[in-house]
C-alpha positions in Angstrom: 3.9 28.1 26.4 0.3 29.4 26.6 -2.5 28.0 28.6 -4.2 26.3 25.6 -1.3 24.0 24.7 -1.0 23.0 28.4 -4.8 22.3 28.5 -4.8 20.3 25.4 -1.8 18.2 26.5 -3.3 17.5 29.9 -6.6 16.4 28.3 -4.7 14.1 25.9 -2.8 12.5 28.8 -6.1 11.9 30.7 -7.8 10.5 27.6 -4.8 8.2 26.8 -4.8 6.9 30.4 -8.4 5.9 30.0 -7.8 4.5 26.5 -5.0 2.2 27.9 -7.4 1.0 30.6 -10.0 0.3 28.0 -7.6 -1.8 25.9 -6.5 -3.7 29.0 -10.2 -4.4 29.6 -10.4 -5.7 26.0 -7.5 -8.1 26.6 -9.1 -9.6 29.7 -12.7 -9.5 28.3 -14.0 -13.1 27.7 -17.3 -14.5 27.0 -17.7 -18.3 27.3 -14.7 -19.9 25.6 -13.9 -16.9 23.3 -10.1 -17.0 23.8 -9.6 -15.9 20.2 -10.9 -12.5 21.2 -8.4 -12.3 24.0 -5.5 -13.1 21.6 -6.8 -10.6 19.1 -7.1 -7.9 21.8 -3.5 -8.7 22.9 -2.3 -8.2 19.4 -4.2 -5.0 18.9 -3.0 -3.4 22.2 0.7 -2.8 21.3 -0.2 -1.3 17.9 -2.9 0.9 19.4 -0.6 2.2 22.1 2.2 2.9 19.5 -0.4 4.8 17.3 -1.5 6.7 20.3 2.0 7.7 21.2 2.7 8.9 17.6 -0.6 10.9 17.7 0.3 12.5 21.0 3.8 13.4 19.8 2.4 15.0 16.6 -0.1 16.9 18.7 2.6 18.2 21.0 4.6 19.3 18.0 1.8 21.4 16.6 0.5 22.5 20.0 1.5 26.1 19.4 -0.8 26.1 16.3 -3.9 25.5 18.4 -6.3 28.5 18.7 -9.1 28.3 21.2 -12.4 28.8 19.2 -15.5 28.2 21.3 -17.2 26.8 24.4 -20.5 25.0 23.8 -23.2 24.1 26.4 -25.0 21.1 24.9 -28.1 19.1 25.8 -30.1 16.5 23.9 -31.7 13.2 23.8 -31.7 10.0 21.8 -34.0 9.2 18.9 -34.7 6.2 16.7 -31.4 4.6 15.9 -30.2 5.4 12.4 -26.9 3.5 12.7 -26.5 -0.1 14.0 -29.0 -1.9 16.2 -31.9 -0.2 18.0 -31.0 1.0 21.4 -32.8 -0.6 24.4 -33.5 2.5 26.4 -33.9 6.2 26.0 -31.0 8.5 26.8 -30.4 12.1 27.7 -27.0 13.9 27.6 -25.7 17.2 28.9 -22.1 18.4 28.6 -19.6 21.2 28.0 -17.6 21.0 24.8 -14.4 22.9 24.0 -13.3 23.5 20.4 -9.8 24.5 19.2 -8.8 25.4 15.7 -6.0 23.4 14.2 -3.4 25.2 11.9 -4.7 23.6 8.7 -7.3 25.6 6.7 -8.0 26.4 3.0 -9.8 29.4 1.6 -12.7 29.0 -0.8 -13.1 32.4 -2.4 -13.1 35.4 -0.1 -15.9 34.5 2.3 -15.7 30.7 2.7 -13.2 28.2 4.0 -12.4 24.7 5.0 -10.9 24.4 8.5 -9.9 21.7 10.9 -10.6 21.6 14.6 -10.1 19.4 17.7 -13.1 18.9 20.0 -13.3 17.6 23.6 -16.2 17.4 26.0 -17.1 16.3 29.5 -20.7 15.6 30.7 -23.3 13.1 31.9 -25.2 10.4 30.0 -28.6 9.3 31.6 -30.6 6.3 30.7 -32.8 3.7 32.6 -32.6 5.8 35.7 -28.8 5.7 35.8 -26.4 8.6 35.2 -22.7 8.1 34.3 -20.0 10.5 33.2 -18.9 10.6 29.6 -15.7 12.2 28.1 -15.0 12.6 24.4 -12.1 13.6 22.3 -12.5 14.3 18.5 -8.9 15.0 17.4 -9.8 15.8 13.8 -13.0 17.6 12.8 -13.4 19.1 9.4 -15.5 22.3 9.0 -16.8 24.2 6.0 -18.4 27.5 6.4 -18.4 31.3 6.2 -15.5 33.2 7.6 -17.8 35.3 9.8 -19.3 32.1 11.3 -22.9 32.9 10.1 -23.3 29.3 9.0 -21.0 26.3 9.0 -21.2 22.5 8.8 -18.7 20.0 10.2 -17.9 16.3 10.7 -15.5 14.5 12.9 -14.5 11.1 14.4 -12.8 10.3 17.7 -13.3 8.3 20.9 -15.3 8.4 24.2 -14.8 7.0 27.7 -17.8 6.0 29.9 -17.4 5.6 33.7 -19.9 2.8 33.5 -21.0 1.0 30.3 -24.3 -0.4 31.6 -27.6 1.5 31.7 -30.3 -0.9 32.8 -30.9 -3.5 30.0 -28.5 -1.7 27.6 -24.8 -2.6 27.7 -22.4 -0.5 25.7 -19.9 -3.4 26.1 -17.0 -1.5 27.7 -15.7 1.9 28.7 -14.2 2.9 25.3 -16.5 3.9 22.5 -15.9 5.3 19.0 -17.6 8.6 18.3 -18.9 10.0 15.0 -20.4 13.5 14.9 -21.7 15.9 12.3 -23.8 19.1 12.6 -24.2 22.8 11.9 -23.6 26.0 13.8 -24.6 29.6 13.3 -23.0 32.7 14.9 -25.9 35.1 15.3 -25.2 37.8 17.9 -21.5 38.9 18.3 -19.8 36.0 20.1 -23.0 34.1 20.7 -24.7 31.4 18.5 -26.5 28.2 18.3 -25.9 24.8 16.8 -27.1 21.2 16.4 -25.0 18.0 16.3 -25.8 14.4 15.7 -23.5 12.2 17.9 -23.1 8.4 17.5 -21.5 6.2 20.1 -20.5 2.6 19.1 -17.9 0.0 20.0 -17.9 -1.4 16.4 -18.4 -4.9 18.0 -15.0 -4.6 19.7 -16.6 -6.0 22.9 -18.7 -8.6 21.1 -21.9 -8.7 19.0 -24.4 -8.0 21.8 -23.3 -4.5 22.8 -25.4 -1.5 21.7 -24.5 2.1 21.1 -26.7 5.2 21.0 -27.5 8.0 18.6 -28.0 11.5 20.2 -29.4 14.8 18.9 -27.7 17.7 20.7 -28.7 21.3 20.7 -26.0 23.9 21.6 -25.5 27.4 23.0 -22.1 28.6 21.7 -19.7 31.3 22.9 -16.9 32.2 20.5 -13.7 33.4 22.1 -12.6 35.6 19.2 -14.5 38.3 17.2 -13.7 36.9 13.8 -13.0 33.6 11.9 
């Protein structure tokens, strides 16, 4: 077994451990007399864990189909919220992102294609004078672009874990957040390129109606591991 399947499996195990912890936090999270939320969380937890196990099993089954694609150095800041409630502080984020191609892709003519990827990242989120670690996993990202990588656009959904969910006056609600991302990349000079991604964190009111997410605009420097798409 190559190093990439081992790396992906290890990151999935780490992410699943954090996800289980987040759902445990959901079960015990109460506000006033909101015991209904506790019961709902308890019902959600078994189904979520079963779904996670199925996902991990499927990922392990196709692990040999992964192909390491790129390493991205990303940095950016928050702007005016375009999704959900306005954030209560300004944020900056820096991270390293790793992309791997999944085995499913479809040609569109001779020069274009649809492809699927898995993305994971580790970095730091800063706001209100506080800095906390943030980890993301986007298990399914759909990309459309040129085979030579000159231009491509992509969109994906996944999850994130925060080591602390409070940044001054803004409370994300809990450690687990949903992630939605879309953007564009361009491979300009051999294995090097640039990109932009919009990244949205939200708990989808899982922790209650008062939590807030954040919208980030990230610029990227990209290194592609192979010489062709």
